[in-house]
N, CA and C atoms as a LAMMPS dump frame, in Angstrom:
ITEM: TIMESTEP
0
ITEM: NUMBER OF ATOMS
510
ITEM: BOX BOUNDS ff ff ff
-5.0000000000000000e+02 5.0000000000000000e+02
-5.0000000000000000e+02 5.0000000000000000e+02
-5.0000000000000000e+02 5.0000000000000000e+02
ITEM: ATOMS id mol type element x y z
1 1 1 N -20.18 -15.869 -25.612
2 1 2 C -20.767 -16.409 -24.413
3 1 3 C -21.194 -15.267 -23.497
4 2 1 N -22.302 -15.405 -22.86
5 2 2 C -22.857 -14.4 -21.978
6 2 3 C -22.071 -14.323 -20.669
7 3 1 N -21.767 -13.1 -20.201
8 3 2 C -21.098 -12.916 -18.915
9 3 3 C -22.158 -12.874 -17.833
10 4 1 N -21.955 -13.66 -16.798
11 4 2 C -22.915 -13.724 -15.7
12 4 3 C -22.266 -13.177 -14.437
13 5 1 N -23.018 -12.417 -13.664
14 5 2 C -22.486 -11.736 -12.49
15 5 3 C -23.193 -12.213 -11.228
16 6 1 N -22.435 -12.659 -10.268
17 6 2 C -22.986 -13.064 -8.981
18 6 3 C -23.35 -11.809 -8.195
19 7 1 N -24.421 -11.826 -7.426
20 7 2 C -24.879 -10.647 -6.697
21 7 3 C -23.86 -10.132 -5.697
22 8 1 N -23.026 -11.023 -5.12
23 8 2 C -22.066 -10.596 -4.1
24 8 3 C -21.036 -9.622 -4.67
25 9 1 N -20.775 -9.739 -5.96
26 9 2 C -19.782 -8.881 -6.589
27 9 3 C -20.238 -7.423 -6.632
28 10 1 N -21.542 -7.18 -6.607
29 10 2 C -22.053 -5.826 -6.793
30 10 3 C -22.468 -5.115 -5.505
31 11 1 N -22.22 -5.694 -4.357
32 11 2 C -22.636 -5.057 -3.105
33 11 3 C -21.928 -3.72 -2.911
34 12 1 N -20.627 -3.697 -2.982
35 12 2 C -19.848 -2.467 -2.832
36 12 3 C -18.891 -2.354 -4.017
37 13 1 N -19.431 -2.175 -5.193
38 13 2 C -18.603 -2.194 -6.397
39 13 3 C -17.627 -1.024 -6.476
40 14 1 N -17.808 -0.006 -5.622
41 14 2 C -16.855 1.113 -5.654
42 14 3 C -15.59 0.822 -4.858
43 15 1 N -15.547 -0.322 -4.173
44 15 2 C -14.36 -0.724 -3.411
45 15 3 C -13.817 -2.035 -3.977
46 16 1 N -12.527 -2.257 -3.83
47 16 2 C -11.92 -3.476 -4.333
48 16 3 C -12.507 -4.659 -3.566
49 17 1 N -12.941 -5.646 -4.304
50 17 2 C -13.485 -6.855 -3.678
51 17 3 C -12.544 -8.012 -3.955
52 18 1 N -12.748 -9.085 -3.25
53 18 2 C -11.974 -10.286 -3.512
54 18 3 C -12.191 -10.792 -4.926
55 19 1 N -13.41 -10.601 -5.456
56 19 2 C -13.682 -11.021 -6.832
57 19 3 C -12.858 -10.21 -7.827
58 20 1 N -12.686 -8.912 -7.558
59 20 2 C -11.838 -8.091 -8.435
60 20 3 C -10.45 -8.698 -8.541
61 21 1 N -9.91 -9.099 -7.411
62 21 2 C -8.556 -9.651 -7.393
63 21 3 C -8.527 -11.075 -7.942
64 22 1 N -9.512 -11.877 -7.582
65 22 2 C -9.524 -13.274 -8.016
66 22 3 C -9.639 -13.382 -9.53
67 23 1 N -10.465 -12.583 -10.117
68 23 2 C -10.698 -12.679 -11.553
69 23 3 C -9.89 -11.663 -12.352
70 24 1 N -8.993 -10.981 -11.688
71 24 2 C -8.081 -10.018 -12.321
72 24 3 C -8.822 -8.952 -13.119
73 25 1 N -9.865 -8.404 -12.523
74 25 2 C -10.609 -7.327 -13.159
75 25 3 C -9.878 -6.006 -12.988
76 26 1 N -10.152 -5.089 -13.832
77 26 2 C -9.611 -3.728 -13.766
78 26 3 C -8.077 -3.707 -13.749
79 27 1 N -7.435 -4.702 -14.305
80 27 2 C -5.99 -4.725 -14.392
81 27 3 C -5.282 -5.135 -13.115
82 28 1 N -6.029 -5.519 -12.078
83 28 2 C -5.396 -5.933 -10.833
84 28 3 C -4.933 -7.373 -10.942
85 29 1 N -3.852 -7.687 -10.256
86 29 2 C -3.325 -9.047 -10.255
87 29 3 C -3.761 -9.74 -8.977
88 30 1 N -3.619 -11.055 -8.937
89 30 2 C -4.075 -11.825 -7.783
90 30 3 C -3.26 -11.554 -6.529
91 31 1 N -2.001 -11.222 -6.653
92 31 2 C -1.145 -11.002 -5.492
93 31 3 C -0.047 -10.036 -5.917
94 32 1 N -0.11 -8.802 -5.44
95 32 2 C 0.905 -7.838 -5.834
96 32 3 C 1.112 -6.785 -4.756
97 33 1 N 2.28 -6.161 -4.742
98 33 2 C 2.591 -5.174 -3.698
99 33 3 C 1.894 -3.84 -3.936
100 34 1 N 1.416 -3.254 -2.838
101 34 2 C 0.802 -1.934 -2.856
102 34 3 C 1.325 -1.139 -1.666
103 35 1 N 1.159 0.17 -1.748
104 35 2 C 1.576 1.074 -0.673
105 35 3 C 0.335 1.839 -0.22
106 36 1 N 0.135 1.941 1.102
107 36 2 C -0.969 2.733 1.639
108 36 3 C -0.592 4.202 1.522
109 37 1 N -1.418 4.985 0.83
110 37 2 C -1.092 6.402 0.652
111 37 3 C -1.987 7.321 1.475
112 38 1 N -3.211 6.868 1.796
113 38 2 C -4.11 7.684 2.614
114 38 3 C -5.309 6.845 3.027
115 39 1 N -6.127 7.436 3.881
116 39 2 C -7.386 6.799 4.251
117 39 3 C -8.43 7.879 4.465
118 40 1 N -9.685 7.532 4.292
119 40 2 C -10.785 8.466 4.478
120 40 3 C -12.072 7.679 4.722
121 41 1 N -13.147 8.389 5.055
122 41 2 C -14.434 7.738 5.235
123 41 3 C -15.102 7.561 3.881
124 42 1 N -15.762 6.423 3.707
125 42 2 C -16.491 6.154 2.483
126 42 3 C -17.814 5.488 2.811
127 43 1 N -18.828 5.799 2.027
128 43 2 C -20.151 5.238 2.27
129 43 3 C -20.212 3.803 1.762
130 44 1 N -20.847 2.945 2.532
131 44 2 C -21.019 1.546 2.151
132 44 3 C -22.363 1.063 2.672
133 45 1 N -22.71 -0.151 2.326
134 45 2 C -23.98 -0.733 2.756
135 45 3 C -23.715 -1.768 3.834
136 46 1 N -24.354 -1.619 4.988
137 46 2 C -24.191 -2.546 6.099
138 46 3 C -25.247 -3.633 5.997
139 47 1 N -24.807 -4.873 5.803
140 47 2 C -25.737 -5.991 5.647
141 47 3 C -26.566 -6.231 6.899
142 48 1 N -25.976 -6.068 8.077
143 48 2 C -26.695 -6.394 9.313
144 48 3 C -27.827 -5.409 9.615
145 49 1 N -27.622 -4.134 9.311
146 49 2 C -28.664 -3.136 9.573
147 49 3 C -29.471 -2.795 8.332
148 50 1 N -29.042 -3.295 7.184
149 50 2 C -29.712 -3.014 5.904
150 50 3 C -29.821 -1.509 5.646
151 51 1 N -28.727 -0.791 5.946
152 51 2 C -28.714 0.646 5.72
153 51 3 C -27.322 1.096 5.292
154 52 1 N -27.28 2.314 4.78
155 52 2 C -25.995 2.889 4.394
156 52 3 C -25.252 3.338 5.646
157 53 1 N -23.941 3.181 5.614
158 53 2 C -23.11 3.582 6.745
159 53 3 C -21.759 4.05 6.204
160 54 1 N -20.957 4.635 7.072
161 54 2 C -19.631 5.082 6.666
162 54 3 C -18.574 4.196 7.299
163 55 1 N -17.612 3.785 6.506
164 55 2 C -16.49 2.958 6.953
165 55 3 C -15.197 3.616 6.479
166 56 1 N -14.08 3.179 7.05
167 56 2 C -12.78 3.692 6.629
168 56 3 C -12.343 3.003 5.351
169 57 1 N -11.897 3.805 4.394
170 57 2 C -11.415 3.312 3.107
171 57 3 C -9.912 3.542 3.039
172 58 1 N -9.161 2.489 2.7
173 58 2 C -7.713 2.591 2.525
174 58 3 C -7.427 2.851 1.053
175 59 1 N -6.724 3.933 0.751
176 59 2 C -6.367 4.272 -0.622
177 59 3 C -4.954 3.777 -0.88
178 60 1 N -4.787 3.068 -1.977
179 60 2 C -3.532 2.379 -2.266
180 60 3 C -2.953 2.799 -3.599
181 61 1 N -1.64 2.583 -3.741
182 61 2 C -0.969 2.76 -5.024
183 61 3 C -0.022 1.602 -5.223
184 62 1 N 0.291 1.306 -6.494
185 62 2 C 1.293 0.27 -6.745
186 62 3 C 2.672 0.878 -6.511
187 63 1 N 3.712 0.083 -6.604
188 63 2 C 5.051 0.587 -6.282
189 63 3 C 5.607 1.531 -7.341
190 64 1 N 4.887 1.682 -8.463
191 64 2 C 5.283 2.651 -9.48
192 64 3 C 4.616 4 -9.253
193 65 1 N 3.812 4.1 -8.193
194 65 2 C 3.152 5.359 -7.871
195 65 3 C 1.801 5.541 -8.528
196 66 1 N 1.252 4.504 -9.159
197 66 2 C -0.061 4.595 -9.794
198 66 3 C -1.153 4.262 -8.781
199 67 1 N -2.03 5.228 -8.519
200 67 2 C -3.099 5.017 -7.541
201 67 3 C -4.105 4.01 -8.09
202 68 1 N -4.533 3.066 -7.236
203 68 2 C -5.561 2.114 -7.637
204 68 3 C -6.89 2.845 -7.745
205 69 1 N -7.715 2.452 -8.713
206 69 2 C -8.97 3.148 -8.969
207 69 3 C -9.97 2.986 -7.841
208 70 1 N -9.863 1.894 -7.083
209 70 2 C -10.777 1.632 -5.983
210 70 3 C -9.982 1.494 -4.696
211 71 1 N -10.603 1.859 -3.582
212 71 2 C -9.989 1.665 -2.283
213 71 3 C -10.424 0.338 -1.678
214 72 1 N -9.884 0.029 -0.512
215 72 2 C -10.223 -1.188 0.216
216 72 3 C -10.836 -0.782 1.541
217 73 1 N -11.954 -1.417 1.914
218 73 2 C -12.573 -1.124 3.202
219 73 3 C -11.743 -1.722 4.326
220 74 1 N -11.53 -0.948 5.381
221 74 2 C -10.796 -1.41 6.547
222 74 3 C -11.678 -2.36 7.357
223 75 1 N -11.078 -3.468 7.803
224 75 2 C -11.772 -4.379 8.715
225 75 3 C -10.789 -4.799 9.8
226 76 1 N -11.235 -5.598 10.755
227 76 2 C -10.38 -5.982 11.885
228 76 3 C -9.161 -6.777 11.422
229 77 1 N -9.332 -7.654 10.446
230 77 2 C -8.22 -8.475 9.96
231 77 3 C -7.143 -7.6 9.326
232 78 1 N -7.569 -6.67 8.477
233 78 2 C -6.619 -5.768 7.82
234 78 3 C -5.926 -4.874 8.844
235 79 1 N -6.681 -4.357 9.8
236 79 2 C -6.096 -3.5 10.831
237 79 3 C -5.03 -4.258 11.624
238 80 1 N -5.292 -5.52 11.934
239 80 2 C -4.324 -6.34 12.688
240 80 3 C -3.029 -6.521 11.887
241 81 1 N -3.147 -6.731 10.57
242 81 2 C -1.952 -6.884 9.72
243 81 3 C -1.119 -5.599 9.756
244 82 1 N -1.774 -4.452 9.581
245 82 2 C -1.051 -3.172 9.611
246 82 3 C -0.423 -2.93 10.98
247 83 1 N -1.174 -3.222 12.041
248 83 2 C -0.659 -2.998 13.394
249 83 3 C 0.54 -3.895 13.682
250 84 1 N 0.473 -5.173 13.268
251 84 2 C 1.596 -6.083 13.474
252 84 3 C 2.821 -5.652 12.685
253 85 1 N 2.595 -5.179 11.466
254 85 2 C 3.71 -4.803 10.597
255 85 3 C 4.378 -3.507 11.037
256 86 1 N 3.575 -2.522 11.461
257 86 2 C 4.145 -1.217 11.821
258 86 3 C 4.427 -1.092 13.316
259 87 1 N 3.803 -1.945 14.127
260 87 2 C 3.967 -1.857 15.565
261 87 3 C 3.147 -0.737 16.182
262 88 1 N 2.197 -0.195 15.424
263 88 2 C 1.407 0.928 15.924
264 88 3 C -0.07 0.746 15.587
265 89 1 N -0.956 1.054 16.54
266 89 2 C -2.387 1.027 16.241
267 89 3 C -2.868 2.346 15.617
268 90 1 N -1.983 3.329 15.49
269 90 2 C -2.329 4.643 14.952
270 90 3 C -2.275 4.592 13.427
271 91 1 N -3.396 4.891 12.784
272 91 2 C -3.489 4.745 11.327
273 91 3 C -2.541 5.667 10.565
274 92 1 N -2.257 6.841 11.096
275 92 2 C -1.324 7.748 10.406
276 92 3 C 0.071 7.126 10.311
277 93 1 N 0.419 6.255 11.251
278 93 2 C 1.71 5.576 11.21
279 93 3 C 1.757 4.505 10.122
280 94 1 N 0.614 4.137 9.58
281 94 2 C 0.552 3.101 8.547
282 94 3 C 0.854 3.652 7.154
283 95 1 N 0.772 4.976 6.993
284 95 2 C 0.998 5.584 5.682
285 95 3 C 2.385 5.18 5.175
286 96 1 N 2.476 4.863 3.895
287 96 2 C 3.69 4.426 3.184
288 96 3 C 4.087 2.984 3.509
289 97 1 N 3.254 2.248 4.242
290 97 2 C 3.535 0.834 4.486
291 97 3 C 3.284 0.057 3.208
292 98 1 N 4.196 -0.836 2.88
293 98 2 C 4.081 -1.657 1.672
294 98 3 C 3.674 -3.066 2.085
295 99 1 N 2.596 -3.563 1.453
296 99 2 C 2.086 -4.911 1.702
297 99 3 C 1.673 -5.527 0.38
298 100 1 N 1.409 -6.823 0.397
299 100 2 C 0.822 -7.481 -0.766
300 100 3 C -0.674 -7.577 -0.554
301 101 1 N -1.43 -7.394 -1.619
302 101 2 C -2.873 -7.526 -1.579
303 101 3 C -3.228 -8.769 -2.4
304 102 1 N -4.193 -9.545 -1.918
305 102 2 C -4.575 -10.765 -2.641
306 102 3 C -6.011 -11.143 -2.3
307 103 1 N -6.572 -12.078 -3.058
308 103 2 C -7.925 -12.568 -2.826
309 103 3 C -7.851 -13.865 -2.038
310 104 1 N -8.636 -13.936 -0.965
311 104 2 C -8.687 -15.152 -0.158
312 104 3 C -10.102 -15.718 -0.25
313 105 1 N -10.194 -17.029 -0.487
314 105 2 C -11.498 -17.68 -0.553
315 105 3 C -12.184 -17.592 0.802
316 106 1 N -13.481 -17.308 0.785
317 106 2 C -14.274 -17.206 2.002
318 106 3 C -15.635 -17.837 1.72
319 107 1 N -16.049 -18.775 2.555
320 107 2 C -17.291 -19.501 2.266
321 107 3 C -18.526 -18.617 2.346
322 108 1 N -18.465 -17.526 3.103
323 108 2 C -19.624 -16.632 3.216
324 108 3 C -19.708 -15.641 2.072
325 109 1 N -18.569 -15.133 1.605
326 109 2 C -18.57 -14.039 0.643
327 109 3 C -17.938 -14.38 -0.704
328 110 1 N -17.539 -15.599 -0.928
329 110 2 C -16.851 -15.944 -2.171
330 110 3 C -15.369 -15.705 -2.022
331 111 1 N -14.935 -14.469 -2.247
332 111 2 C -13.538 -14.084 -2.054
333 111 3 C -13.502 -12.755 -1.312
334 112 1 N -12.54 -12.579 -0.442
335 112 2 C -12.359 -11.323 0.283
336 112 3 C -10.943 -10.808 0.037
337 113 1 N -10.781 -9.51 0.184
338 113 2 C -9.471 -8.88 0.013
339 113 3 C -8.676 -9.072 1.297
340 114 1 N -7.422 -9.48 1.165
341 114 2 C -6.543 -9.651 2.319
342 114 3 C -5.187 -9.025 2.011
343 115 1 N -4.484 -8.697 3.081
344 115 2 C -3.135 -8.156 2.981
345 115 3 C -2.17 -9.123 3.646
346 116 1 N -0.945 -9.151 3.16
347 116 2 C 0.114 -9.88 3.843
348 116 3 C 1.396 -9.091 3.686
349 117 1 N 2.347 -9.381 4.54
350 117 2 C 3.62 -8.67 4.529
351 117 3 C 4.262 -8.767 3.151
352 118 1 N 4.792 -7.66 2.703
353 118 2 C 5.463 -7.609 1.405
354 118 3 C 6.959 -7.811 1.594
355 119 1 N 7.534 -8.668 0.812
356 119 2 C 8.983 -8.853 0.813
357 119 3 C 9.556 -7.87 -0.207
358 120 1 N 10.225 -6.853 0.285
359 120 2 C 10.746 -5.803 -0.582
360 120 3 C 11.876 -6.326 -1.464
361 121 1 N 12 -5.771 -2.663
362 121 2 C 13.113 -6.162 -3.512
363 121 3 C 14.43 -5.756 -2.855
364 122 1 N 15.512 -6.443 -3.18
365 122 2 C 16.79 -6.097 -2.563
366 122 3 C 17.19 -4.657 -2.887
367 123 1 N 17.752 -3.998 -1.899
368 123 2 C 18.178 -2.605 -2.066
369 123 3 C 19.687 -2.588 -2.268
370 124 1 N 20.129 -1.866 -3.292
371 124 2 C 21.548 -1.735 -3.557
372 124 3 C 22.072 -0.569 -2.711
373 125 1 N 22.459 -0.878 -1.493
374 125 2 C 22.895 0.143 -0.545
375 125 3 C 24.163 0.837 -1.028
376 126 1 N 25.087 0.076 -1.597
377 126 2 C 26.356 0.656 -2.057
378 126 3 C 26.127 1.695 -3.143
379 127 1 N 25.226 1.417 -4.06
380 127 2 C 24.912 2.368 -5.128
381 127 3 C 24.309 3.645 -4.541
382 128 1 N 23.401 3.487 -3.596
383 128 2 C 22.785 4.645 -2.951
384 128 3 C 23.823 5.465 -2.189
385 129 1 N 24.724 4.778 -1.461
386 129 2 C 25.766 5.483 -0.702
387 129 3 C 26.689 6.244 -1.64
388 130 1 N 27.028 5.643 -2.78
389 130 2 C 27.9 6.305 -3.755
390 130 3 C 27.25 7.574 -4.281
391 131 1 N 25.954 7.483 -4.631
392 131 2 C 25.242 8.663 -5.135
393 131 3 C 25.261 9.791 -4.105
394 132 1 N 25.003 9.452 -2.844
395 132 2 C 24.963 10.481 -1.801
396 132 3 C 26.347 11.035 -1.496
397 133 1 N 27.362 10.169 -1.471
398 133 2 C 28.726 10.613 -1.154
399 133 3 C 29.317 11.506 -2.229
400 134 1 N 28.815 11.436 -3.45
401 134 2 C 29.322 12.277 -4.541
402 134 3 C 28.84 13.723 -4.448
403 135 1 N 27.904 14.004 -3.549
404 135 2 C 27.378 15.359 -3.404
405 135 3 C 28.404 16.251 -2.71
406 136 1 N 28.602 17.459 -3.267
407 136 2 C 29.571 18.389 -2.673
408 136 3 C 28.897 19.523 -1.908
409 137 1 N 27.574 19.673 -2.041
410 137 2 C 26.835 20.66 -1.259
411 137 3 C 25.417 20.15 -1.021
412 138 1 N 24.641 20.919 -0.247
413 138 2 C 23.293 20.469 0.118
414 138 3 C 22.365 20.341 -1.088
415 139 1 N 22.534 21.204 -2.087
416 139 2 C 21.694 21.129 -3.283
417 139 3 C 21.962 19.824 -4.042
418 140 1 N 23.227 19.479 -4.213
419 140 2 C 23.572 18.216 -4.88
420 140 3 C 23.096 17.011 -4.063
421 141 1 N 23.155 17.129 -2.744
422 141 2 C 22.663 16.051 -1.886
423 141 3 C 21.157 15.855 -2.096
424 142 1 N 20.43 16.955 -2.191
425 142 2 C 18.988 16.884 -2.459
426 142 3 C 18.69 16.241 -3.799
427 143 1 N 19.47 16.596 -4.805
428 143 2 C 19.288 15.988 -6.133
429 143 3 C 19.613 14.494 -6.105
430 144 1 N 20.699 14.144 -5.416
431 144 2 C 21.074 12.728 -5.316
432 144 3 C 19.985 11.943 -4.582
433 145 1 N 19.438 12.532 -3.528
434 145 2 C 18.375 11.88 -2.759
435 145 3 C 17.146 11.64 -3.646
436 146 1 N 16.82 12.605 -4.498
437 146 2 C 15.631 12.474 -5.353
438 146 3 C 15.787 11.373 -6.406
439 147 1 N 17.02 10.962 -6.698
440 147 2 C 17.229 9.901 -7.692
441 147 3 C 17.134 8.497 -7.083
442 148 1 N 17.081 8.405 -5.749
443 148 2 C 17.014 7.101 -5.099
444 148 3 C 15.613 6.508 -5.224
445 149 1 N 15.53 5.191 -5.185
446 149 2 C 14.235 4.511 -5.209
447 149 3 C 13.556 4.661 -3.849
448 150 1 N 12.258 4.368 -3.807
449 150 2 C 11.523 4.451 -2.536
450 150 3 C 12.108 3.495 -1.508
451 151 1 N 12.517 2.308 -1.957
452 151 2 C 13.088 1.314 -1.045
453 151 3 C 14.429 1.793 -0.49
454 152 1 N 15.245 2.442 -1.35
455 152 2 C 16.536 2.975 -0.883
456 152 3 C 16.31 4.088 0.139
457 153 1 N 15.299 4.926 -0.096
458 153 2 C 15.009 6.025 0.825
459 153 3 C 14.508 5.534 2.175
460 154 1 N 13.965 4.329 2.227
461 154 2 C 13.454 3.774 3.476
462 154 3 C 14.504 2.966 4.234
463 155 1 N 15.665 2.725 3.626
464 155 2 C 16.724 1.942 4.256
465 155 3 C 17.39 2.77 5.348
466 156 1 N 17.52 2.199 6.538
467 156 2 C 18.063 2.955 7.678
468 156 3 C 19.514 3.368 7.479
469 157 1 N 20.31 2.528 6.825
470 157 2 C 21.715 2.869 6.564
471 157 3 C 21.807 4.08 5.647
472 158 1 N 20.977 4.112 4.618
473 158 2 C 20.973 5.221 3.66
474 158 3 C 20.482 6.501 4.346
475 159 1 N 19.461 6.386 5.163
476 159 2 C 18.933 7.55 5.887
477 159 3 C 19.994 8.123 6.825
478 160 1 N 20.686 7.247 7.524
479 160 2 C 21.734 7.687 8.451
480 160 3 C 22.847 8.421 7.693
481 161 1 N 23.266 7.882 6.552
482 161 2 C 24.308 8.535 5.746
483 161 3 C 23.838 9.9 5.27
484 162 1 N 22.591 9.993 4.804
485 162 2 C 22.058 11.274 4.339
486 162 3 C 22.091 12.307 5.46
487 163 1 N 21.667 11.907 6.667
488 163 2 C 21.661 12.834 7.798
489 163 3 C 23.076 13.283 8.164
490 164 1 N 24.043 12.351 8.124
491 164 2 C 25.433 12.707 8.411
492 164 3 C 25.983 13.686 7.373
493 165 1 N 25.665 13.436 6.1
494 165 2 C 26.137 14.327 5.046
495 165 3 C 25.48 15.702 5.14
496 166 1 N 24.223 15.752 5.544
497 166 2 C 23.549 17.042 5.725
498 166 3 C 24.271 17.888 6.758
499 167 1 N 24.648 17.269 7.868
500 167 2 C 25.375 17.979 8.926
501 167 3 C 26.751 18.421 8.437
502 168 1 N 27.41 17.546 7.72
503 168 2 C 28.772 17.818 7.238
504 168 3 C 28.792 18.934 6.183
505 169 1 N 27.786 18.979 5.324
506 169 2 C 27.776 19.94 4.211
507 169 3 C 27.149 21.287 4.562
508 170 1 N 26.664 21.455 5.778
509 170 2 C 26.06 22.742 6.187
510 170 3 C 27.051 23.872 6.13
């Protein structure tokens, strides 16, 4: 059977579109957690002015550290989600924020990319505390810290214990 492509899918094919997520192209799933790793300017086509322009591109990775092949263009809706989640309008404060990305139906564009708060997997705080408490010097503490998951490293209890042990082992 012949594959047919709607024109809306090809407007900014270098950025993740709602169609990419809706139809699970390029190995992306319909709703999955990602981490913001960086942002930069990227060229895109502005429909209203019918010219090329530069917009902010959000570069993402999955929770295994694999960078997504395409970035997502920043818009007001996405910025509001990041600002609400981090409590900051400063984009540098958004780095390492974990959210879910998904396709939302839109009558004007077919599907658009949207973000929503990510529910992190449960963190085994006791296991992390045990690993850190077993360190007898700063080098062992560093090694123990490197074995923790990203979620464990972001836990405030674990961070507080690490800081206390750093002071104690100096």
